[in-house]
C-alpha positions in Angstrom: 83.0 117.3 188.9 84.7 114.8 186.5 81.8 115.1 184.1 82.2 118.8 183.9 86.0 118.4 183.2 85.3 116.0 180.4 82.6 118.2 178.9 85.1 121.2 178.9 87.8 119.1 177.2 85.3 118.0 174.5 84.0 121.5 174.0 87.6 122.7 173.5 88.2 119.9 171.0 85.1 120.9 169.0 85.8 124.6 169.0 87.8 124.9 165.8 86.4 121.8 164.0 84.2 121.7 160.9 80.8 120.1 160.8 82.2 117.0 159.0 85.0 116.6 161.6 82.5 116.8 164.4 80.2 114.2 162.8 83.2 111.9 162.2 84.2 112.2 165.9 80.7 111.4 167.1 80.5 108.5 164.7 83.8 107.0 165.8 82.9 107.5 169.4 79.5 105.8 169.0 81.1 102.8 167.2 83.8 102.5 169.8 81.2 102.6 172.6 78.9 100.0 171.0 81.9 97.7 170.4 83.0 98.0 174.0 79.5 97.4 175.3 79.2 94.3 173.1 82.5 92.9 174.3 81.6 93.5 177.9 78.2 91.9 177.5 79.6 88.7 175.8 82.3 88.5 178.6 79.8 89.0 181.4 76.9 86.8 180.0 78.5 84.3 177.7 76.2 82.4 175.4 75.7 78.7 176.0 77.5 77.9 172.7 80.7 79.4 174.2 80.6 76.9 177.1 80.0 73.6 175.3 80.2 72.1 171.9 77.2 70.5 170.0 77.7 67.2 171.9 77.4 68.9 175.3 81.1 68.6 176.1 82.8 71.6 177.8 85.5 73.2 175.6 88.1 72.9 178.4 87.6 69.3 179.4 90.8 67.4 180.0 91.7 64.2 178.2 90.2 61.0 179.5 91.3 57.4 179.5 89.7 55.3 176.8 88.1 52.3 178.6 88.9 50.0 175.6 92.5 50.8 175.1 93.7 52.7 178.2 95.0 55.6 176.0 94.3 59.2 176.8 91.9 60.7 174.3 89.8 63.8 173.8 86.4 63.7 175.6 84.7 64.8 172.3 86.2 61.8 170.5 84.9 59.4 173.2 81.4 60.9 173.0 81.4 60.6 169.2 82.5 57.0 169.5 79.8 56.0 171.9 77.1 58.0 170.0 78.1 56.2 166.7 79.1 59.3 164.8 
């Protein structure tokens, strides 16, 4: 039922349009649909690179206490220190 309603609305929109306007509408619609699908895919199935950095530390890791000085430091800095980077 809703599909038929949408089809009627689109056919009314295309009624007085030129060939170039119809092609532009289809092109813009396709680009918008592809962009939306890409964003939904990246949100639903995030790549591993979005979860951790190259050292394997999660991006949202809280600060930790440095065992040598007792100061709060970033986990990535601690990993780099012990790896020798």
